[in-house]
BATOR-382241 format. One line per field, with one value per residue: y, x, z of N, C-alpha, C in turn; residue in one letter; residue number from 1. Coordinates in pm, whole numbers. Layout:
! residues N
n_c2	(Y,...)
n_c1	(X,...)
n_c3	(Z,...)
ca_c2	(Y,...)
ca_c1	(X,...)
ca_c3	(Z,...)
c_c2	(Y,...)
c_c1	(X,...)
c_c3	(Z,...)
residu	(A,...)
num	(NUM,...)
! end
This chain:
! residues 347
n_c2	(-501,-477,-336,-378,-146,14,76,-54,99,-116,-394,-428,-317,-92,-155,-88,111,186,506,511,541,771,1051,1234,999,769,956,943,640,541,738,637,377,199,63,139,234,203,378,443,339,423,556,414,506,845,1018,1087,1229,1470,1496,1620,1424,1251,1389,1457,1166,1195,1304,1391,1580,1637,1384,1140,912,603,657,534,429,286,135,108,-31,-214,-252,-241,-61,187,148,110,355,543,415,598,867,880,837,1055,1196,1247,962,680,438,184,-7,-244,-305,-606,-678,-582,-659,-548,-489,-270,-212,-498,-566,-393,-571,-521,-457,-747,-958,-975,-1159,-1328,-1379,-1465,-1426,-1181,-1003,-1097,-931,-645,-643,-677,-446,-229,-275,-240,45,140,-9,201,422,328,236,34,-259,-363,-609,-682,-905,-1128,-1496,-1577,-1632,-1798,-2086,-2281,-2216,-2087,-1931,-1795,-1881,-1938,-1705,-1502,-1642,-1547,-1260,-1278,-1333,-1195,-927,-789,-668,-715,-920,-879,-1113,-1125,-1321,-1443,-1510,-1380,-1428,-1450,-1201,-1028,-1201,-1473,-1665,-1527,-1755,-1870,-2016,-2053,-1811,-1860,-2098,-1891,-1788,-1982,-2044,-1817,-1614,-1299,-1086,-1165,-1052,-1072,-1075,-958,-1051,-968,-874,-835,-839,-1076,-1253,-1101,-1192,-1516,-1537,-1432,-1653,-1896,-1891,-1804,-1533,-1223,-988,-814,-687,-467,-400,-301,-355,-105,91,386,268,324,298,53,-55,14,-111,-374,-400,-356,-571,-824,-787,-853,-962,-867,-686,-321,-50,60,328,695,834,1165,1094,1033,1152,1363,1247,1196,1454,1571,1382,1500,1785,1756,1599,1793,2001,1874,1796,2052,2288,2416,2477,2182,2043,1842,1811,1783,1585,1359,1300,1169,906,832,959,814,555,557,628,391,165,271,393,485,592,562,695,903,936,898,1191,1340,1334,1464,1730,1998,2144,2199,2308,2294,1980,1941,2097,1911,1694,1761,1778,1602,1385,1527,1419,1175,1195,1232,1004,801,709,587,426,295,-87,-263,-434,-712,-701,-491,-493,-712,-1044,-1192,-956,-750,-664)
n_c1	(1514,1619,1601,1850,2105,1909,1802,1500,1271,1053,923,664,479,303,87,110,-200,-362,-484,-488,-232,-148,115,35,-161,70,258,33,35,309,337,110,268,376,667,783,685,496,484,144,136,379,301,562,503,651,498,317,418,458,177,-60,-181,28,267,184,161,482,503,707,723,875,801,876,1213,1218,1186,960,897,640,664,524,510,583,775,1121,1304,1221,1106,1339,1417,1205,1228,1519,1387,1195,1385,1567,1363,1351,1287,1399,1424,1321,1029,904,566,410,203,-55,-351,-595,-800,-744,-468,-391,-452,-269,-77,30,157,43,26,258,356,295,461,740,997,1002,925,1147,1379,1304,1317,1605,1667,1578,1731,1968,1933,1933,2131,2422,2352,2309,2034,1830,1600,1257,1067,685,476,222,98,92,-41,-275,-426,-320,-50,153,350,545,785,986,989,1064,1305,1434,1502,1600,1853,1930,1932,1765,1623,1410,1120,799,529,135,-70,-258,-377,-348,-596,-766,-835,-924,-1078,-1216,-992,-657,-394,-91,77,219,378,526,712,830,979,1131,1308,1475,1694,1699,1525,1143,819,483,147,-155,-515,-436,-532,-585,-419,-333,-388,-204,42,-14,7,326,440,321,482,726,792,1000,859,496,290,29,-302,-547,-722,-586,-713,-908,-839,-595,-408,-385,-185,45,-117,-93,190,247,95,252,472,377,178,-73,-365,-366,-601,-866,-842,-880,-1184,-1132,-913,-839,-1017,-821,-660,-776,-794,-617,-503,-693,-603,-317,-414,-576,-437,-227,-390,-558,-756,-960,-1334,-1577,-1367,-1060,-941,-1199,-1323,-1162,-1141,-1369,-1393,-1182,-1317,-1514,-1399,-1319,-1573,-1699,-1782,-1877,-2113,-2391,-2252,-2264,-2536,-2453,-2168,-2332,-2494,-2248,-2118,-2221,-2131,-2007,-1705,-1415,-1405,-1678,-1658,-1408,-1527,-1791,-1678,-1563,-1766,-1892,-1776,-1753,-2013,-1999,-1831,-1940,-2075,-1960,-1633,-1416,-1301,-1614,-1498,-1490,-1322,-1246,-1506,-1516,-1452,-1422,-1479,-1200,-950,-864,-521)
n_c3	(990,682,362,69,156,339,641,821,953,1166,1116,913,672,451,202,-168,-335,-570,-655,-354,-153,-157,-117,122,279,309,483,673,769,805,1011,1202,1230,1027,917,648,383,52,-260,-447,-812,-1060,-1380,-1625,-1920,-2110,-2210,-2001,-1738,-1715,-1629,-1399,-1235,-1235,-1094,-888,-787,-777,-591,-311,-90,203,303,522,556,479,132,-122,-460,-654,-1017,-1311,-1640,-1955,-2129,-2141,-2153,-2125,-1772,-1690,-1742,-1583,-1359,-1317,-1351,-1144,-912,-975,-839,-578,-496,-312,-285,-579,-643,-867,-1056,-1041,-948,-977,-1069,-1182,-1503,-1690,-1621,-1667,-1908,-2099,-2048,-1823,-1458,-1301,-1558,-1650,-1554,-1686,-1888,-1891,-2015,-2035,-1807,-1744,-1826,-1740,-1512,-1498,-1652,-1549,-1285,-1327,-1388,-1167,-968,-986,-903,-641,-555,-367,-562,-556,-588,-639,-662,-746,-680,-963,-1260,-1275,-1105,-1266,-1293,-1085,-1074,-899,-750,-943,-1091,-904,-788,-1038,-987,-784,-837,-1020,-895,-755,-416,-241,-237,-248,-185,-287,-221,-395,-693,-1051,-1156,-951,-918,-644,-480,-321,-84,56,0,186,144,-101,-50,118,9,-176,56,105,-71,-118,-42,-4,177,208,201,320,248,198,264,562,832,1111,1418,1539,1308,1175,1301,1309,1007,922,1123,955,703,789,644,627,670,720,449,429,318,242,505,661,558,659,894,993,1215,1293,1220,1460,1612,1538,1567,1835,1961,1844,2034,2254,2314,2415,2334,2196,2338,2218,2006,2123,2063,1993,1963,1729,1536,1553,1371,1124,1092,1034,824,641,599,547,263,110,102,-137,-307,-378,-234,-394,-434,-493,-607,-704,-429,-231,-393,-400,-145,-38,13,165,398,431,429,748,867,826,984,1191,1469,1352,1088,786,737,747,579,340,347,390,155,-57,-7,-153,-90,47,301,419,371,598,856,879,899,1161,1310,1377,1485,1744,1784,1888,2046,2239,2314,2325,2496,2330,2013,1906,1953,1634,1491,1260,1221,1096,825,519,552,375,325,83,-76)
ca_c2	(-539,-389,-368,-346,-126,69,-34,-36,105,-249,-539,-395,-207,-51,-215,-28,102,263,604,547,570,905,1127,1208,857,722,991,901,517,612,840,534,234,125,93,133,240,228,486,400,307,543,500,454,651,994,1125,1137,1215,1585,1512,1637,1295,1154,1468,1426,1059,1177,1427,1350,1707,1646,1261,1029,839,574,721,368,462,157,169,13,-58,-304,-168,-240,70,251,143,175,546,541,450,691,993,912,868,1219,1321,1145,798,559,254,123,-96,-315,-398,-728,-769,-548,-699,-396,-488,-209,-187,-645,-580,-379,-647,-427,-512,-957,-1001,-958,-1314,-1463,-1380,-1445,-1368,-1019,-986,-1081,-827,-535,-650,-673,-328,-157,-295,-191,190,221,29,350,515,241,252,-74,-204,-434,-648,-736,-988,-1248,-1621,-1610,-1603,-1824,-2188,-2367,-2107,-2059,-1911,-1696,-1907,-1954,-1543,-1506,-1654,-1487,-1133,-1239,-1347,-1004,-803,-740,-677,-807,-1002,-954,-1163,-1146,-1487,-1474,-1508,-1244,-1475,-1418,-1064,-1014,-1297,-1560,-1597,-1549,-1896,-1871,-2242,-2056,-1750,-1979,-2142,-1840,-1740,-2099,-2064,-1687,-1569,-1176,-1046,-1177,-1016,-1156,-993,-1041,-1060,-972,-747,-848,-820,-1185,-1250,-1059,-1319,-1626,-1525,-1471,-1793,-1990,-1817,-1760,-1412,-1147,-878,-883,-599,-456,-336,-251,-349,4,203,415,262,341,287,-129,-119,36,-253,-512,-391,-369,-716,-926,-734,-853,-1052,-816,-604,-155,-39,129,483,763,909,1200,1118,930,1289,1428,1199,1194,1589,1574,1377,1561,1865,1749,1563,1950,2066,1796,1794,2138,2336,2459,2400,2024,1985,1726,1743,1714,1472,1230,1272,1136,805,862,951,704,430,634,612,278,124,330,415,594,626,523,800,1022,931,995,1305,1425,1328,1572,1849,2045,2207,2139,2374,2223,1844,1954,2082,1811,1551,1735,1856,1446,1304,1609,1444,1057,1196,1222,866,701,800,521,443,114,-214,-335,-598,-772,-689,-339,-544,-829,-1200,-1167,-852,-728,-554)
ca_c1	(1473,1700,1592,1975,2152,1882,1753,1353,1200,978,876,485,435,186,137,91,-280,-369,-571,-482,-86,-66,204,-65,-173,204,285,-16,45,445,310,53,349,427,781,754,448,499,358,65,230,359,399,651,523,699,445,243,549,386,30,-125,-209,152,289,93,210,602,524,734,755,828,807,982,1235,1272,1059,941,797,652,656,465,531,619,898,1228,1417,1139,1112,1489,1433,1126,1302,1585,1308,1150,1510,1564,1245,1365,1251,1534,1358,1206,929,862,443,363,109,-171,-454,-669,-822,-699,-336,-313,-486,-182,12,131,112,59,50,382,405,281,618,880,1164,976,977,1318,1450,1243,1346,1732,1719,1553,1831,2155,1927,1948,2310,2494,2277,2260,1919,1780,1466,1215,976,562,399,132,169,104,-155,-427,-401,-227,107,184,522,640,873,1060,1027,1161,1452,1536,1463,1700,1974,1934,2006,1635,1686,1340,1008,692,393,47,-88,-356,-309,-422,-691,-864,-855,-939,-1216,-1169,-894,-515,-343,27,193,331,484,632,749,912,1071,1223,1375,1568,1829,1706,1364,1043,695,377,97,-311,-579,-433,-639,-601,-307,-337,-343,-16,152,-58,92,439,444,278,555,894,850,1011,777,413,235,-110,-355,-774,-753,-563,-836,-1028,-766,-406,-345,-351,46,82,-216,-10,329,202,74,376,578,360,87,-180,-415,-400,-722,-954,-807,-978,-1213,-1081,-748,-924,-1058,-744,-569,-860,-819,-410,-508,-757,-549,-271,-483,-616,-296,-185,-474,-640,-894,-1082,-1440,-1602,-1212,-1014,-934,-1321,-1367,-1075,-1135,-1447,-1348,-1099,-1356,-1604,-1359,-1283,-1647,-1798,-1778,-1910,-2211,-2422,-2153,-2332,-2554,-2326,-2124,-2406,-2435,-2088,-2070,-2335,-2036,-1892,-1600,-1313,-1439,-1734,-1654,-1342,-1659,-1885,-1612,-1500,-1874,-1964,-1638,-1694,-2129,-1967,-1751,-2040,-2133,-1790,-1475,-1289,-1445,-1659,-1429,-1476,-1213,-1261,-1553,-1557,-1362,-1481,-1356,-1113,-934,-782,-427)
ca_c3	(856,620,196,43,224,424,706,844,1218,1145,966,914,546,388,2,-291,-384,-679,-568,-227,-95,-186,26,277,322,337,589,827,842,897,1164,1326,1350,943,938,569,317,-88,-307,-578,-887,-1188,-1497,-1711,-2060,-2059,-2248,-1849,-1625,-1665,-1632,-1278,-1201,-1227,-1119,-703,-733,-752,-488,-136,-12,403,325,612,448,316,6,-175,-590,-754,-1168,-1404,-1780,-1965,-2209,-2019,-2156,-2021,-1705,-1623,-1745,-1493,-1235,-1341,-1333,-1012,-806,-915,-748,-459,-460,-246,-306,-652,-659,-969,-999,-1120,-885,-994,-1121,-1289,-1637,-1743,-1640,-1733,-2093,-2150,-2038,-1732,-1336,-1288,-1650,-1682,-1501,-1808,-1999,-1782,-2029,-2050,-1666,-1660,-1898,-1701,-1381,-1532,-1695,-1330,-1182,-1376,-1406,-992,-913,-1036,-770,-531,-524,-405,-646,-495,-678,-578,-717,-720,-686,-1065,-1344,-1261,-1078,-1338,-1374,-1036,-1129,-791,-680,-1083,-1086,-716,-762,-1139,-950,-659,-940,-1137,-855,-640,-255,-168,-334,-183,-246,-266,-186,-471,-828,-1086,-1162,-860,-842,-469,-472,-210,63,64,49,193,97,-207,17,263,-47,-202,143,121,-185,-131,52,42,216,150,234,275,95,121,374,747,913,1286,1479,1512,1115,1147,1399,1197,879,992,1125,892,609,787,622,703,698,617,372,474,237,258,607,686,495,776,1040,952,1356,1249,1238,1589,1677,1504,1648,2035,1997,1805,2103,2425,2295,2403,2215,2237,2341,2055,1975,2192,1976,2014,1906,1566,1464,1522,1266,1000,1042,1015,696,519,546,455,191,46,57,-186,-417,-380,-151,-438,-402,-550,-693,-687,-287,-181,-405,-304,21,42,34,327,509,430,569,851,941,759,1130,1336,1479,1236,995,687,765,774,475,258,398,372,31,-107,47,-217,-34,140,428,468,443,752,936,928,970,1307,1412,1341,1543,1823,1841,1829,2129,2375,2398,2321,2478,2264,1972,1913,1879,1526,1503,1180,1111,993,669,424,565,308,278,-47,-53)
c_c2	(-409,-437,-266,-271,-7,16,93,9,-45,-325,-544,-328,-181,-72,-80,24,209,348,597,558,674,951,1140,1087,781,781,931,741,512,618,678,369,192,144,122,174,242,296,386,433,420,470,483,523,771,1081,1155,1150,1342,1590,1549,1498,1258,1307,1474,1286,1096,1305,1409,1480,1645,1465,1168,929,679,573,595,420,283,174,41,12,-207,-318,-155,-129,128,250,108,383,576,567,596,835,1015,880,992,1301,1299,1042,755,467,247,1,-122,-371,-463,-796,-706,-637,-667,-457,-414,-172,-394,-618,-477,-466,-604,-517,-686,-981,-1007,-1119,-1414,-1446,-1346,-1426,-1203,-951,-966,-936,-676,-539,-618,-502,-158,-179,-240,-27,206,165,146,421,476,261,142,-109,-389,-501,-720,-792,-1072,-1376,-1679,-1560,-1674,-1948,-2259,-2315,-2059,-2059,-1858,-1762,-1916,-1772,-1438,-1478,-1616,-1342,-1167,-1290,-1212,-907,-747,-823,-727,-794,-956,-994,-1181,-1283,-1488,-1463,-1391,-1311,-1453,-1306,-1079,-1133,-1456,-1514,-1613,-1667,-1826,-1971,-2147,-1935,-1793,-2056,-2043,-1824,-1865,-2085,-1911,-1700,-1392,-1169,-1090,-1170,-1060,-1059,-1010,-1071,-1107,-805,-762,-885,-1041,-1288,-1224,-1207,-1465,-1654,-1551,-1597,-1903,-1963,-1804,-1606,-1297,-973,-908,-731,-589,-353,-222,-198,-185,134,261,336,202,289,136,-149,-100,-115,-363,-535,-435,-527,-825,-891,-813,-920,-1019,-692,-467,-183,35,288,572,817,1045,1225,1058,1070,1357,1423,1233,1377,1645,1557,1421,1707,1870,1686,1693,1988,2005,1817,1951,2139,2402,2369,2295,2041,1875,1684,1768,1590,1339,1225,1191,996,720,868,849,561,472,571,497,223,177,400,545,659,638,643,887,1048,997,1150,1386,1378,1417,1708,1869,2123,2139,2174,2318,2053,1903,1982,1994,1719,1637,1773,1637,1339,1371,1504,1253,1028,1200,1146,798,766,698,470,249,12,-303,-435,-560,-730,-566,-367,-664,-960,-1213,-1020,-851,-619,-544)
c_c1	(1552,1634,1710,2041,2086,1822,1603,1360,1118,961,699,480,301,212,86,-39,-291,-459,-606,-371,-61,21,143,-147,-21,218,183,10,190,383,259,168,398,586,836,655,549,439,275,155,253,383,473,629,545,586,299,325,470,273,64,-122,-35,276,266,166,368,594,606,770,745,828,897,1041,1207,1174,1112,843,775,620,611,460,550,690,1061,1293,1338,1123,1245,1471,1322,1190,1412,1514,1279,1295,1542,1463,1291,1379,1433,1494,1297,1172,890,701,442,281,-50,-227,-590,-667,-786,-505,-303,-341,-394,-36,130,94,153,48,140,429,319,390,705,993,1110,1002,1103,1428,1409,1305,1508,1752,1701,1683,1950,2109,1984,2073,2378,2463,2261,2160,1815,1642,1450,1155,848,486,334,165,169,-15,-260,-335,-326,-110,107,304,602,764,996,1122,1095,1308,1519,1559,1597,1861,1995,1970,1869,1672,1561,1246,872,547,285,-24,-243,-291,-385,-538,-839,-926,-810,-1045,-1149,-1073,-761,-436,-180,139,348,430,566,727,877,1025,1161,1345,1470,1625,1759,1501,1288,941,587,269,-98,-376,-564,-449,-648,-507,-305,-316,-221,32,134,17,228,512,432,423,657,906,918,987,639,393,102,-214,-493,-748,-677,-619,-901,-976,-624,-362,-347,-223,124,25,-83,133,274,163,159,431,543,276,-52,-251,-366,-529,-725,-897,-936,-1063,-1184,-963,-768,-944,-961,-659,-657,-854,-689,-411,-557,-678,-433,-286,-498,-515,-185,-265,-562,-748,-1027,-1229,-1482,-1441,-1181,-963,-1029,-1347,-1303,-1083,-1222,-1451,-1262,-1248,-1435,-1551,-1374,-1427,-1777,-1893,-1858,-2021,-2264,-2353,-2185,-2398,-2521,-2232,-2198,-2465,-2336,-2052,-2157,-2232,-1941,-1799,-1601,-1333,-1574,-1721,-1543,-1467,-1690,-1830,-1598,-1666,-1947,-1916,-1672,-1876,-2071,-1905,-1812,-2111,-2027,-1677,-1370,-1418,-1447,-1572,-1511,-1399,-1224,-1390,-1616,-1471,-1481,-1400,-1237,-1074,-806,-642,-395)
c_c3	(794,387,152,187,287,485,751,997,1220,1042,920,787,471,236,-52,-301,-443,-636,-386,-140,-146,-86,151,351,381,461,702,869,883,1027,1291,1335,1163,938,777,465,121,-156,-415,-673,-1040,-1254,-1621,-1831,-1997,-2095,-2084,-1755,-1572,-1655,-1493,-1156,-1143,-1112,-968,-710,-706,-686,-342,-43,138,402,372,525,494,205,-115,-313,-634,-867,-1193,-1490,-1822,-2140,-2098,-1960,-2106,-1903,-1645,-1675,-1661,-1363,-1239,-1259,-1224,-895,-835,-856,-577,-395,-423,-255,-514,-657,-824,-969,-1115,-1054,-905,-1063,-1217,-1422,-1694,-1733,-1692,-1887,-2181,-2133,-1901,-1599,-1356,-1439,-1709,-1618,-1608,-1884,-1925,-1831,-1982,-1985,-1667,-1716,-1816,-1563,-1415,-1534,-1580,-1249,-1219,-1397,-1247,-918,-896,-925,-655,-478,-501,-519,-589,-629,-595,-689,-668,-730,-861,-1139,-1337,-1147,-1158,-1392,-1253,-1024,-1031,-784,-811,-1069,-983,-762,-889,-1127,-873,-760,-1005,-1010,-732,-499,-217,-280,-186,-245,-227,-310,-232,-601,-874,-1105,-1107,-810,-730,-437,-376,-87,8,58,47,186,-20,-164,53,153,-142,-102,125,-14,-236,-31,108,89,121,234,210,280,102,235,546,799,1008,1325,1500,1404,1087,1216,1299,1082,889,1037,1028,699,680,755,700,777,636,591,404,383,247,389,710,640,623,919,1013,1098,1342,1231,1359,1690,1681,1611,1808,2028,1957,1921,2222,2434,2372,2322,2305,2279,2210,2087,2055,2038,1949,1929,1755,1482,1480,1434,1162,975,981,886,578,514,490,239,94,6,-72,-360,-450,-309,-228,-425,-535,-660,-656,-472,-198,-241,-384,-190,79,77,179,448,503,471,655,921,920,909,1227,1362,1384,1120,851,673,704,640,370,247,337,186,-77,-111,-110,-243,35,305,517,479,609,854,985,974,1149,1369,1476,1464,1706,1935,1915,1970,2269,2378,2333,2369,2395,2168,1978,1814,1760,1476,1317,1086,1015,891,666,522,518,265,165,-20,-271)
residu	(M,Q,I,G,H,I,G,L,A,N,R,L,F,A,A,P,M,A,G,V,T,D,R,P,F,R,Q,L,C,K,R,L,G,A,G,Y,A,V,S,E,M,V,T,S,R,K,D,L,W,A,S,L,K,T,S,R,R,A,D,H,D,G,E,A,A,P,I,A,V,Q,I,A,G,T,D,A,Q,M,M,A,E,A,A,A,Y,N,I,D,R,G,A,Q,I,I,D,I,N,M,G,C,P,A,K,K,V,C,N,K,W,A,G,S,A,L,M,Q,D,E,P,L,A,L,Q,I,I,E,A,V,V,A,A,C,A,P,R,K,V,P,V,T,L,K,M,R,T,G,W,C,D,A,Q,R,N,A,V,R,I,A,R,A,A,E,S,A,G,V,A,M,V,A,V,H,G,R,T,R,E,Q,G,Y,K,G,C,A,E,Y,D,T,V,A,A,V,K,A,A,L,R,I,P,V,V,A,N,G,D,I,D,T,P,E,K,A,R,D,V,I,E,A,T,G,A,D,A,I,M,I,G,R,A,A,Q,G,R,P,W,I,F,R,E,I,A,H,F,L,A,T,G,E,H,L,P,A,P,E,V,G,Q,A,K,A,W,L,L,E,H,L,H,D,H,Y,G,L,Y,G,W,D,D,A,G,A,G,V,R,S,A,R,K,H,I,G,W,A,V,R,A,L,P,G,G,E,A,F,R,T,R,M,N,R,L,E,S,C,E,A,Q,F,S,A,V,T,D,W,F,D,Q,L,A,Q,S,H,H,R,L,P,S,A,G,A,A,A,N,D,A,C,I,E,D)
num	(1,2,3,4,5,6,7,8,9,10,11,12,13,14,15,16,17,18,19,20,21,22,23,24,25,26,27,28,29,30,31,32,33,34,35,36,37,38,39,40,41,42,43,44,45,46,47,48,49,50,51,52,53,54,55,56,57,58,59,60,61,62,63,64,65,66,67,68,69,70,71,72,73,74,75,76,77,78,79,80,81,82,83,84,85,86,87,88,89,90,91,92,93,94,95,96,97,98,99,100,101,102,103,104,105,106,107,108,109,110,111,112,113,114,115,116,117,118,119,120,121,122,123,124,125,126,127,128,129,130,131,132,133,134,135,136,137,138,139,140,141,142,143,144,145,146,147,148,149,150,151,152,153,154,155,156,157,158,159,160,161,162,163,164,165,166,167,168,169,170,171,172,173,174,175,176,177,178,179,180,181,182,183,184,185,186,187,188,189,190,191,192,193,194,195,196,197,198,199,200,201,202,203,204,205,206,207,208,209,210,211,212,213,214,215,216,217,218,219,220,221,222,223,224,225,226,227,228,229,230,231,232,233,234,235,236,237,238,239,240,241,242,243,244,245,246,247,248,249,250,251,252,253,254,255,256,257,258,259,260,261,262,263,264,265,266,267,268,269,270,271,272,273,274,275,276,277,278,279,280,281,282,283,284,285,286,287,288,289,290,291,292,293,294,295,296,297,298,299,300,301,302,303,304,305,306,307,308,309,310,311,312,313,314,315,316,317,318,319,320,321,322,323,324,325,326,327,328,329,330,331,332,333,334,335,336,337,338,339,340,341,342,343,344,345,346,347)
! end
């Protein structure tokens, strides 16, 4: 599996998710079997580049290659400048966001709203490719199947993107109108794959090893991208890799191992966001801890208690003690499977 000239370890990708796929989370996913992980989106607005939020999103210190950064915006020149800005800060692959369905993004005609304006979408693609080509940095595109059921134009945009020099396309099997409702469909992904020569990635509702196998078979996709199913369960990548290679399931992780992974993640997380009391570190870690324990015995009660803690040290200690207590009654994590998630997992 390659993106342009860059080789990847495998075809299991961590999807870009705003507020989730920061450097610590990407590093953890890569350690646990993801061959590729894309950053949460970085704005193309220059006036926000010096902000603390953007500087954290552009932080790749110690991150394993390849480093992929997703950029978002509506102006072709600004997007080209954003690509160059992120390359200067270590990006080895630039991803264009045409898939985000969030209202605050689409109301500004960014994200999946760009699929309604194909000429503008192509202008942005061409400008970003032109900015990246001299630096030998591949450009990828993540999009949806279309704006709505009546406007499924993913194949047309994908063909134009390939002609413009995009090295890979990822397609979430929902329209923007769907948001994250209903279930993903893969016929459109298969149609995009049939129309292109470059790699195509299938995204949406891939939450079990069997589903990963079925989506690959149904679409012919070169890779699969996993989003929310990795929240609290980043080892899903190695589970899928093992299943695709052997047809067998890995045992659930030992409780002690899951604890070690989460504590390692928290330590990196606090390092990025700060260890100060009641600061961004302790607040933003709550969701990751909540995802990690939500399907475990007593997890909901622990999450309620943990959310009241106001320091990273107290949070870290509480997680340690809670997993130690769980280990007294369970050697391995109780098997939750898809029950830990909704019937359809959004990415």
